[in-house]
BALUMTI-80086 format. One line per 10 residues: number of its first residue (from 1); their letters; for each residue x, y, z of N, C-alpha, C, O. Coordinates in steps of 0.1 Angstrom, whole numbers, always signed. Each point is the difference from the previous one (the first is absolute). Example, Ala and Ser with C-alpha at 12.3 -4.5 7.8 and 13.67 -1.06 7.14 Angstrom:
BEGIN
1) as) +132,-57,+78,-9,+12,+0,+9,+12,+0,+10,+0,+7 ~ -14,+11,-14,+9,+11,+0,-8,+11,+8,+5,+11,+1
This chain:
BEGIN
1) mlakriipcl) +70,+141,+121,+12,-8,-7,-1,-16,+1,-2,-6,+10 ~ +5,+1,-22,-1,-13,-3,+12,-8,+5,+12,+3,-1 ~ -16,-13,+8,+9,-11,+5,+8,-3,-11,-3,+3,-12 ~ +15,-8,+16,+13,-4,-11,-3,-19,+0,-4,-7,+9 ~ +6,+4,-22,-3,-13,-1,+11,-7,-1,+9,+5,-8 ~ -6,-18,+14,+8,-11,-3,-4,-9,-3,-7,-7,+7 ~ +11,+4,-22,-4,-11,-12,+6,-11,-2,+7,+1,-10 ~ -6,-10,+14,+8,-13,-5,-2,-3,-17,-12,+0,-3 ~ +20,-3,-4,-2,-6,-14,+5,-14,-1,+11,-5,+3 ~ -22,+0,-10,+2,-11,-6,+5,-2,-13,-9,+0,-8
11) dvangrvkkg) +19,-3,+5,+5,+0,-13,+1,-17,-6,+8,-9,+3 ~ -21,+9,-10,-1,-13,-3,+4,-11,-15,-7,+2,-11 ~ +17,-12,+11,+2,-5,-14,-7,-17,+3,+1,-5,+11 ~ -6,+1,-21,-3,-12,-1,-8,-7,+15,+2,-11,+6 ~ -10,+20,-2,-6,-2,+12,+4,+3,+14,-9,+3,+8 ~ +24,-6,-6,+9,+4,+9,+5,+16,+1,+1,+6,-11 ~ +2,-2,+23,+2,+16,+5,+19,-1,-3,+7,-9,+3 ~ -4,+19,-9,+13,+1,-6,+6,+14,+4,-8,+9,+2 ~ +20,-8,-1,+7,+11,+4,+14,+1,-7,+5,-11,-1 ~ +1,+22,-3,+12,+3,-9,+5,+13,+6,-4,+5,+11
21) vnfinlvdvg) +14,-2,-19,+6,+10,+0,-2,+8,-13,-4,-6,-9 ~ +6,+19,+7,-6,+9,-15,-6,-9,-6,+6,-5,-10 ~ -15,+1,+13,-11,-12,-5,+6,-13,-8,-6,-4,-10 ~ +16,-2,+14,+7,-10,-8,+3,-8,+13,-1,+5,+12 ~ +7,-20,-15,+4,-7,+12,-6,-6,+10,+6,-4,+10 ~ -23,+3,-11,-10,-5,+6,+6,-11,+6,+9,-7,-4 ~ -16,+6,+18,+2,-8,+10,-13,-8,+4,-10,+6,-5 ~ +6,-17,+11,-13,-3,+2,+1,+6,+15,+10,+0,+7 ~ -24,+5,-5,-4,+5,+13,-11,-12,+9,-2,-3,+12 ~ -4,+2,-23,-12,-10,+6,-13,-1,-4,-1,+4,-12
31) dpvaiaaeye) -11,-7,+17,-13,-2,-4,-10,+11,+1,-8,-2,+9 ~ +5,+13,-17,-3,+8,+0,-17,+4,+11,-5,+11,+4 ~ +1,-24,-3,-11,+2,+8,+4,-2,+14,-4,+8,+9 ~ +11,-18,-8,+7,+4,+18,+8,+8,+3,+1,+1,+12 ~ +5,+8,-20,+7,+12,+0,-11,+13,+3,+1,+8,+10 ~ -9,-9,-18,-12,+9,-1,-7,+0,+15,-3,+11,+5 ~ +2,-23,+0,-8,-2,+11,+10,+6,+13,-4,+7,+9 ~ +15,-10,-11,+10,+4,+12,+0,+18,-1,+1,+8,+9 ~ -2,-6,-19,+3,+18,-1,-12,+4,+6,+2,+8,+9 ~ -17,-14,-11,-11,+4,+7,+4,+0,+14,+1,+11,+5
41) rqgadelvfl) +0,-21,+2,+4,-3,+14,+10,+10,+2,-2,+6,+10 ~ +10,-2,-16,+12,+13,+2,-6,+11,+2,+4,+6,+10 ~ -15,+0,-17,-8,+10,+0,+4,+11,-12,+0,+12,+2 ~ +4,-20,-15,+2,+8,-8,-15,+7,-6,-11,-5,+1 ~ +14,+15,-7,-11,+11,-3,-4,-3,-15,-11,+2,-5 ~ +22,-6,-2,-10,-5,-13,+12,-10,-10,+12,+2,+2 ~ -16,-8,-9,+10,-12,-5,-3,+3,-13,-11,+2,-5 ~ +27,+0,-5,-2,-3,-10,+4,-14,-7,+9,-6,+5 ~ -15,+1,-15,+4,-12,-7,+3,+3,-18,-7,+4,-8 ~ +19,-7,+8,+3,+3,-14,+5,-15,-8,+9,-7,+5
51) ditatnerrk) -12,+5,-13,-1,-11,-11,+13,+5,-7,-2,+7,-10 ~ +13,-9,+13,+14,+7,-4,+3,-4,-13,+7,+7,-7 ~ -14,-21,+1,+6,-10,-13,-10,+5,-10,+3,-1,-12 ~ -17,+6,+19,-11,-2,-10,+2,+7,-16,-4,-4,-11 ~ +12,+16,+12,-3,+10,-11,+11,-5,-9,-1,+0,-12 ~ +14,-7,+18,+13,-6,-11,-8,-12,-8,-1,-1,-12 ~ -7,-10,+26,-1,-12,-7,-14,+0,-8,-4,-11,-5 ~ -2,+24,+3,-13,+5,-8,-13,-9,+4,-7,-6,-8 ~ +6,+6,+19,-14,-5,+8,-3,+7,+10,+8,+8,+5 ~ -20,-9,-1,-10,+6,+10,+7,-2,+16,+6,-10,+3
61) tmsdvvekvs) -10,+20,+5,+3,-5,+15,-10,-13,+4,-11,-4,-3 ~ +21,-2,+13,-8,-10,+4,-12,+2,+9,+3,+4,+11 ~ -17,-4,-13,-10,+3,+4,-3,-10,+8,-7,+5,+9 ~ +9,-19,-5,+0,-8,+11,+9,+3,+11,-4,-1,+11 ~ +16,+4,-14,+6,+3,+12,-6,+13,+5,-5,+1,+12 ~ +4,+9,-19,-6,+13,+6,-10,-2,+9,-3,+7,+10 ~ -4,-18,-15,-15,+1,+10,+6,-10,+12,-5,+2,+11 ~ +13,-12,-12,+2,-2,+12,+10,+7,+9,+1,-3,+12 ~ +6,+12,-17,+3,+12,+8,-8,+9,+4,+4,+7,+9 ~ -16,-5,-15,-11,+11,+4,-5,-8,+15,-1,+7,+10
71) kqvfmpltvg) -4,-23,-12,-1,-3,+8,+4,-1,+14,-8,-5,+8 ~ +20,+8,-6,+10,-1,+12,-1,+12,+6,+2,+0,+12 ~ -5,+11,-19,+5,+12,+3,-15,+10,+1,-10,-4,-5 ~ +10,+16,+11,-13,+9,+5,+8,+12,-7,-8,+5,-7 ~ +19,+0,+8,+5,+8,-2,+0,+7,-16,-1,-9,-8 ~ +2,+19,+4,+0,+4,-18,+12,-7,-7,+12,+1,+3 ~ -18,-7,-14,+12,-11,-9,-2,+7,-11,-11,+2,-5 ~ +23,+2,+2,+0,+6,-17,+9,-8,-6,+11,-2,+6 ~ -12,-3,-18,+2,-8,-10,+5,+4,-12,-5,+10,-5 ~ +16,-17,-2,+6,+8,-13,+7,-14,-5,+2,-10,+6
81) ggistiddmh) +0,+12,-19,+9,-10,-8,-10,-7,-9,-9,-8,+3 ~ +14,+14,-18,-5,-6,-11,-17,+4,-3,-8,-7,-7 ~ +7,+16,+12,-12,+10,-1,-5,+8,-12,+3,+12,+0 ~ -9,-17,-9,+1,+8,-11,-15,+4,-5,+0,+7,-10 ~ -10,-9,+14,-14,+3,-5,-11,+2,+14,+3,-3,+12 ~ -15,+8,-16,-8,+3,+8,-2,-13,+6,+0,-1,+12 ~ -2,-6,-16,-5,-17,+0,+9,-8,+13,-4,-7,+9 ~ +17,+13,-12,+8,-5,+9,-2,+6,+11,+0,-8,+10 ~ -1,+20,-7,-4,+6,+10,-9,-4,+11,+1,-2,+12 ~ -13,+1,-21,-13,-6,+4,+2,-13,+8,-3,-2,+12
91) kllqagadki) +8,-7,-20,+4,-13,+6,+5,+3,+13,-9,+0,+9 ~ +23,+2,-6,+8,+2,+9,-9,+9,+15,+1,-2,+12 ~ -6,+9,-19,-12,+8,+13,-4,-9,+7,+3,-3,+12 ~ -13,-5,-23,-9,-12,+4,+5,-9,+10,-5,-4,+10 ~ +18,+3,-17,+10,-12,+8,+3,+7,+18,+5,-6,+9 ~ -8,+19,-10,+4,+2,+13,+10,+14,+1,+3,+5,+11 ~ +1,-1,-21,+11,+12,+1,-12,+12,+2,-12,+1,-4 ~ +18,+7,+11,-4,+11,+3,+1,+16,-9,-7,+10,-1 ~ +23,-13,-7,+5,+10,-8,+8,-9,-10,+4,-12,+0 ~ -3,+19,-7,+7,-8,-13,+11,+8,-4,-3,+12,-3
101) slnsaavanp) +17,-14,+1,+11,+6,-2,+6,-5,-16,+4,-11,-2 ~ -4,+20,-6,+4,+4,-13,+14,+5,+1,+4,+9,+7 ~ +2,-17,-17,+14,+5,-3,+5,+1,-17,+0,+10,-8 ~ +3,-21,+6,+8,-1,-15,-15,+3,-9,-1,+10,-8 ~ -9,-18,+9,-14,+2,-7,-5,+15,+0,-5,+3,-11 ~ +7,+6,+20,-1,+12,+2,+8,+12,-8,-4,+12,-4 ~ +15,-20,+2,+11,+6,-9,-7,+1,-15,-2,+10,-7 ~ +1,-25,+5,-3,-2,-15,-13,+2,-4,-3,+0,-12 ~ -6,+4,+23,-15,+7,-3,-5,+3,+12,-5,-6,+9 ~ +9,+22,-12,-5,+8,+13,-14,+3,+0,-5,+5,+11
111) glikkgaeqf) -2,-6,-20,-15,+1,+1,-3,-14,+8,-12,-2,+2 ~ +17,-5,+1,-4,-11,+11,-4,+4,+11,-10,-3,+6 ~ +19,+11,-3,+2,+12,+16,-18,+3,-3,-10,-5,+4 ~ +10,+13,-10,-11,+10,-1,-14,-9,-1,-10,+5,+5 ~ +9,-18,-12,-13,-8,-1,+2,-3,+17,-8,+6,+8 ~ +17,-14,-3,-1,-5,+10,-4,+8,+8,-7,-5,+9 ~ +10,+17,-8,-3,+10,+14,-15,+4,-4,-8,+2,+9 ~ +4,-2,-21,-15,+2,-4,-9,-10,+4,-12,+2,+2 ~ +19,-17,-3,-6,-9,+5,-2,-2,+13,-11,-2,+6 ~ +20,+1,-2,+2,-7,+16,+2,+11,+13,+2,-3,+11
121) gsqaivvaid) -1,+20,-19,+6,+7,+9,+16,+5,+2,+8,-10,-3 ~ -1,+22,+6,+10,+0,+0,+6,-5,+12,+12,-2,+1 ~ -19,+1,+8,+9,-6,+11,+0,-15,-1,+7,-6,+9 ~ -11,+0,-18,+2,-16,-4,+13,-3,-11,+5,-11,-4 ~ -2,+27,-1,+11,-3,-8,+12,+6,+4,+1,+13,+1 ~ +11,-24,+1,+13,+10,+4,+11,-6,-8,+3,-12,+1 ~ +4,+21,-9,+11,+1,-10,+12,-1,+3,+7,+10,+4 ~ -2,-24,-4,+14,-3,+3,+9,+7,-8,-1,+1,-13 ~ +12,+6,+21,+11,+8,-11,+15,-8,+8,+4,+2,+12 ~ +2,-10,-23,+17,-6,+3,+10,+14,-6,+4,+2,-12
131) agydgagysv) -1,+6,+21,+8,+9,-7,+14,-3,+3,+4,-5,+11 ~ +4,+9,-20,+13,-1,+0,+11,+12,-2,+0,+5,-11 ~ +8,-3,+19,+8,+17,-3,+9,-6,-10,+8,-9,+2 ~ -9,+17,-14,+11,+1,-10,+8,+8,-3,+5,+0,-11 ~ +0,+11,+22,+11,+8,+1,-7,+13,-1,+4,+9,+7 ~ -14,-7,-15,-7,+11,-2,-13,+3,+8,-4,+11,+2 ~ -3,-24,+2,-12,+3,+2,-4,-18,+3,+9,-9,+0 ~ -22,+8,+1,-6,-13,+2,-11,-6,-13,-10,+4,-4 ~ +17,-15,+1,-6,-6,-10,-9,-10,+4,+2,-6,+11 ~ -14,+2,-18,-9,-9,+0,+3,-14,-3,+5,+0,-12
141) ythggkkqep) -5,-13,+18,+4,-9,-4,-14,-9,+1,-8,+3,+8 ~ +5,-15,-16,-11,-8,+1,+6,-14,-4,+11,-2,-4 ~ -23,-9,+5,+3,-13,-3,+10,-3,+11,+12,-4,-3 ~ -15,+6,+14,+6,-8,+13,+16,+7,+1,+9,-6,+5 ~ -7,+19,-9,+10,+9,+0,+11,-3,-14,+10,+6,-2 ~ -14,-15,-5,+9,-4,-12,+1,+9,-11,+10,+0,-7 ~ -22,+11,+4,+3,+5,-8,-7,+14,+0,-12,+3,+3 ~ +26,+8,-8,-3,+13,+1,-8,+4,-6,-2,-6,-11 ~ -9,+17,+14,-4,+9,-11,+3,+12,-1,+8,+4,+9 ~ -13,+5,-18,+6,+11,-3,-10,+12,+10,-6,+10,-5
151) ldaikwakkv) +6,-13,+15,-11,+8,+10,+10,+5,+11,+10,-5,+5 ~ -15,+18,-2,+7,+6,+14,-12,-3,+11,-11,+3,+0 ~ +17,-10,+9,-10,-6,+13,-6,+11,+3,-12,+0,-2 ~ +16,+10,+7,-7,+11,+6,-13,+7,-11,-12,+2,+2 ~ +19,-1,-13,-11,+6,-12,-13,-11,+2,-11,+3,+4 ~ +16,-19,-9,-8,-11,+1,-12,+1,+12,-12,-1,-2 ~ +20,+3,+14,-11,+2,+13,-9,+9,+1,-11,-2,+7 ~ +14,+16,-15,-11,+10,-1,-11,-5,-12,-12,+2,+0 ~ +19,-7,-8,-13,-6,-12,-8,-10,+9,-12,+1,+1 ~ +19,-10,+4,-10,-15,+5,-11,+7,+11,-10,-6,+3
161) vqlgagelli) +13,+17,+2,-10,+5,+8,-9,+9,-4,-10,+2,+6 ~ +13,+5,-16,-7,+8,-11,-12,-10,-5,-12,+4,-1 ~ +15,-17,-2,-8,-9,-5,-9,-9,+8,-9,-8,-5 ~ +12,+10,+20,-10,-5,+7,+6,-10,+13,-7,-3,+10 ~ +20,+0,-11,+5,-8,+11,-2,+10,+14,+2,+12,+2 ~ -5,-21,+5,-3,+4,+14,+11,-1,+9,-4,+2,+11 ~ +17,-7,-13,+10,-7,+7,+12,-3,-11,+0,-3,-12 ~ +12,+5,+21,+11,-4,-11,+11,-8,+12,+0,+1,+12 ~ +6,-8,-19,+8,-10,+6,+12,+1,-7,+2,-5,-11 ~ +8,+12,+19,+12,+3,-8,+15,-11,+5,+4,+0,+11
171) tsmdkdgtkq) +0,-7,-20,+9,-8,+4,+14,+9,-4,+0,+5,-11 ~ +9,-3,+18,+14,+2,-4,+8,-13,-6,+6,-8,+7 ~ -5,+6,-19,+8,-10,-7,+13,-2,+8,+4,-11,+4 ~ +3,+25,-1,+15,-2,+7,+0,-5,+12,+10,-7,+5 ~ -21,+11,+2,+1,-6,+13,-10,-14,+7,-1,-5,+11 ~ -4,+3,-23,-7,-12,+2,+8,-16,+8,+7,-8,-7 ~ -9,+8,+17,+4,-14,+5,+12,+1,+7,+4,-10,+6 ~ +5,+24,-6,+12,+3,+3,+0,+3,+16,+11,-1,+6 ~ -22,+5,+1,+2,+2,+10,+6,+12,+8,+4,+0,+12 ~ -4,+11,-24,+13,+10,+3,-7,+14,+3,+6,+11,+1
181) gfdlnlykqi) -24,-13,-1,-5,+14,+3,-4,+0,-13,+4,-5,-11 ~ -16,+15,+14,-9,+4,-11,+5,+11,-6,+9,+7,+4 ~ -15,-6,-18,+5,+14,-13,-7,+8,+9,-13,-1,-2 ~ +16,+12,+14,-4,+10,+2,+0,+7,-12,-12,-1,-3 ~ +18,+6,-5,+0,+10,-9,-12,-4,-11,-7,+9,-5 ~ +5,-20,+1,-11,-5,-6,-10,+4,+1,-7,+6,-8 ~ +2,-10,+25,-13,+3,+5,-4,+10,+0,-12,+2,-5 ~ +23,+11,+11,-2,+13,-2,-6,+5,-14,-9,+8,+0 ~ +14,-12,-10,-1,+5,-12,-15,-4,-5,-6,+6,-9 ~ +0,-17,+15,-12,-8,-1,-8,+7,+3,-8,+4,-8
191) naavkvpvia) +6,-1,+25,-3,+7,+8,-8,+12,-6,-12,+3,+1 ~ +25,+5,-7,-5,+15,-6,-7,-1,-10,-6,+10,-4 ~ +4,-22,-3,-3,+0,-12,-14,-6,-3,-6,+2,-11 ~ +1,-9,+23,-13,-5,-2,-7,+4,+17,+6,+4,+10 ~ -18,-6,-12,-8,+3,+13,-5,-14,+6,-2,+0,+12 ~ +1,-10,-19,-5,-11,+6,+11,-8,+9,+11,+3,+2 ~ -19,-14,+3,+7,-9,+10,+12,-5,-9,-1,-4,-11 ~ +16,+4,+19,+10,-6,-5,+7,-12,+9,+4,+2,+12 ~ -3,-11,-18,+5,-12,+5,+16,-1,+3,+3,+7,-10 ~ +9,-10,+15,+12,-1,-5,+5,-12,+2,-2,-7,+10
201) sggagcvqdf) +10,+3,-22,+5,-17,+2,+10,+0,-7,+0,+2,-12 ~ +13,-8,+22,+11,-2,-5,+14,+3,+11,+6,+11,+1 ~ -3,-20,+5,+10,+7,+11,+1,-3,+15,+10,+1,+8 ~ -22,-3,-6,-1,-3,+16,+8,-10,+7,+0,-12,-2 ~ +8,+18,+10,+12,-10,+8,-2,+0,+15,+0,-9,+8 ~ -3,+21,-5,-2,-1,+14,-11,+12,+6,-5,+8,-8 ~ +2,-8,+22,-12,+7,+2,+6,+18,-5,-8,+8,-5 ~ +21,-4,+7,+3,+10,-2,-3,+7,-16,-1,+12,-3 ~ +0,-23,-4,-3,+2,-15,-15,+6,+0,+0,+9,-7 ~ -12,-12,+14,-12,+1,-1,+0,+15,+9,-4,+11,-4
211) idlyqqtqvt) +10,-14,+14,+0,+18,+8,+2,+7,-9,-10,+8,-2 ~ +24,-7,-9,+5,+11,-8,-10,+1,-9,-4,+11,-3 ~ -3,-23,-4,-9,+4,-11,-8,+8,+5,+0,+12,-4 ~ -9,-17,+13,-14,+10,+5,+2,+12,+6,-10,+8,+2 ~ +27,-5,+4,+0,+15,+4,+3,+10,-10,-4,+11,+1 ~ +10,-16,-10,+5,+7,-13,-8,+2,-14,+2,+8,-9 ~ -10,-17,+11,-9,+1,-11,-15,-2,+1,-4,-4,+11 ~ -6,+5,-20,-15,-1,+4,-6,-13,-5,-11,+1,-5 ~ +17,-10,+4,-6,-12,-4,-7,-3,+12,+1,+5,+11 ~ -12,-16,-16,-9,-4,+7,+0,-17,+3,-7,-7,+8
221) gtlaasvfhf) +16,+5,-14,+2,-18,+4,+11,-3,-3,+7,+8,-7 ~ -2,-20,+12,+14,-6,-4,-1,-12,-1,-5,-6,+9 ~ +9,+0,-20,-2,-13,-5,+16,-7,+3,+11,+6,-1 ~ -13,-18,+6,+15,-10,+4,-2,-9,+2,-10,-4,+7 ~ +22,-5,-15,-4,-15,-1,+11,-6,+9,-3,-5,+11 ~ +19,+8,-19,+10,-12,+10,+2,+5,+16,+6,-7,+7 ~ -12,+19,-2,+5,+0,+16,-13,-8,+6,+1,-5,+11 ~ -13,+5,-17,-9,-10,+8,+0,-15,-5,+1,-9,+8 ~ -2,+8,-21,+3,-16,-4,+11,-6,+10,-4,-9,+8 ~ +16,+14,-7,+8,-7,+7,+2,+2,+12,+10,-4,+6
231) neltiadvkq) -18,+10,+0,-5,+1,+15,+14,+10,+8,+5,-1,+11 ~ -1,+11,-22,+12,+10,+5,-8,+10,+9,+4,+5,+11 ~ -19,-2,-17,-8,+11,+9,-10,-6,+0,-2,-8,-10 ~ -8,+10,+21,-17,-3,-2,-3,+15,+1,+7,+9,+4 ~ -21,-11,-10,-10,+13,-1,-1,+8,+12,-2,+12,+0 ~ +3,-19,+11,-2,+8,+16,+13,+5,+1,+1,+11,+6 ~ +12,-16,-11,+9,+8,+3,+1,+12,-9,+5,+10,+4 ~ -8,-10,-14,-3,+14,-5,-8,+8,+2,+3,+12,+1 ~ -18,-16,+2,-7,+10,+6,+4,+6,+12,-1,+12,+1 ~ +4,-20,+6,+5,+5,+13,+11,+13,+1,-1,+10,+7
241) alaekgvlvr) +12,-13,-17,+10,+7,-1,-5,+12,-7,+5,+10,+6 ~ -12,-6,-16,-10,+10,-5,-6,+7,+7,+0,+12,-1 ~ -10,-21,+11,-7,+8,+13,+9,+7,+10,-3,+11,+5 ~ +14,-16,-2,+5,+9,+9,+13,+7,-6,+11,+3,+5 ~ -14,+0,-19,+5,+14,-7,-11,+7,-3,+1,+8,-9 ~ -12,-9,+14,-11,+8,-3,-9,+1,-14,-8,+9,-3 ~ +11,-21,-5,-7,-5,-11,-9,-6,+1,+2,-11,+4 ~ -17,+14,-8,-11,-4,+3,-1,-16,-8,+4,-1,-11 ~ -8,-8,+17,+0,-13,-4,-12,-7,+7,-2,+0,+12 ~ -5,-9,-22,-11,-9,+7,+5,-13,+12,+6,-10,-4
251) q) -8,+13,+13,+1,-11,+9,-7,-16,+0,+3,-8,+10
């Protein structure tokens, strides 16, 4: 059995880490390099760096910031935001990223997933899906949650895996930043649909939320920002509580 992963997320805009609720009302958290170094010290299993305004501002992910962050951490680094070509992926991998996260670009050009997997291997391609409940099912959102796509999130998850995605990062739009717990129903449906590792994001508010997620779903990792950024929980707190409940984690 693989150890479950605790993964802090750095949502970066204009070179600074930001955090909001439901993808809006962003507040400044701090310098990404310093925050990454602290998460390294705390024992994070991986780190996700998302340039959250790159797509809407029609620019590329800031590879210089990625390079600075990668020099501070030895854990795997996943980078996303504004990536739309194989060349973009190559530059970020050269800058120190271990994995590339595709979201809006994957929806606009699904073939990019296949090309990326062929060029760099499926293990390097993560497809991020921002999913919002619409009353009947889960819709896919792009452009930092601003654009609803005519796609069912569960069907889209199946398709991107068929195209070569080696991992999925699933964010609940409804739970993002609310600290009200994970959308367990969403992750149960995703787990039933695909066999690749799934990272759950959106809703972490207390240790019990992590316990519920791992006891009731088959996700392999959890992404969280607010509770870690604002020192409401430490990574050690979460890992200790999970271990006490019999959940396998890296110490």
